N, C-alpha and C positions, 0 to 999 in steps of 0.2 A: 172686635174693637180695632180701630184704626191707629196706626202709628202716628205720632206727632213729633215733628222735628223742630226744635228751636234753632233758627238760622240767622246769621248776620253776614251780609256781603263782605267779602275781603277777609274772612276768617277761615279757620280749619273746618268749619261746618260744611264747606263745599264737598269735603270727602264723603261724609255719609249721605249728603243730598245726591251726589253722583251715584253712589252705590244703590240707593233706593230706586233711582230712575233706571239704572242698568238692569236691576232685578225685576222691574215692573211691579213693585209692591205698592199697594194703596197706602197713601200717607197724607197727613195734613201738614202744611208748612206754616209755621209761625215765624214771620220775618221780624226781627228786631233791629232797629237802628243801632249802630255801635255807640254805646254809652258807657264809658269806663266807670262812671260814678254809680250807675245802676248795677253793673256787673260786680262791683265791689261791695254792694249793699248786702245786709244780712238777709233781706228777702230773696235776692237772687242766689246767694250762697246756700240757701236751703235747697235750691234746685241743683246747683253745681258748686260744691265746696271750693273748687279751684277758681270760681268767679269768671268762667269763660263759657262761650258757646263753642260747640253745640251741646245740646241735651236732647235725648230721644226718650219719649214716653212710650212704653210698650207694656200693655196689660198690667198696669200698676207698678211697673219697674221703671226707674229713670236711669239711663246710661248716659254718662256725662263726660265723654272723651271721644274724639273722632275715631281713633284707632279701635277703641273698645266697641263702638257702634258698628263699624265696618266688620270687625271680627264676629260680633254677635249675629250678624246677618249671614255670615258665611260658614259658621261652625255646625257641627253635628248636634250641638246642644239645642238648636232651634228646631221646632217641629216643622211639619210640612208647610204650614202657613207662616213660618218664620216667627213664631211666638216663643218667648222664653218661658221655661218653667219658673214659677214664682220663687223658687229657692236659689235661682242663679243670679239674682241681683248683686249679691256680694261678689261673685266671681268677676263681674264686669267692672265693679269699682276697683278691685285689685288689679285686674287686667289693664286698666287705664294707666297704671304706674309701672307696669312690667318693663316697658322699653327703657325706663330711666334707672334701672338697677345698677 
C-alpha cells in the first residue's frame, strides 16, 4: 500500500513532503488549494480534527500533524518498509500534541 499525503502549498505539510522525498519512500501526493472554509468543515475535520493539513494515510491509519508524520517515518515503531503497526494510530494522534504540553 502506498502512502498518501494531503498537502497544501505554503503550509506545514512541506515538512512531511520533504521527509518522504529525502527517504525515497513511494507516496501519492494529493494537493489541495488552501481553503479555510473546507478545512473548517465537518467533512475535513473527520480527516484531521485540527482542521489543518497535512494528513498522511498509511495502511489504514491517518496521521494528522507534520511533526507526528515526520516522527512516524523516523522511529523504530515503523517496520522496514516504514509501515505503522495498526495499533499505533493513537500514538501518533497523541504525539501530535506532545510539543504543546
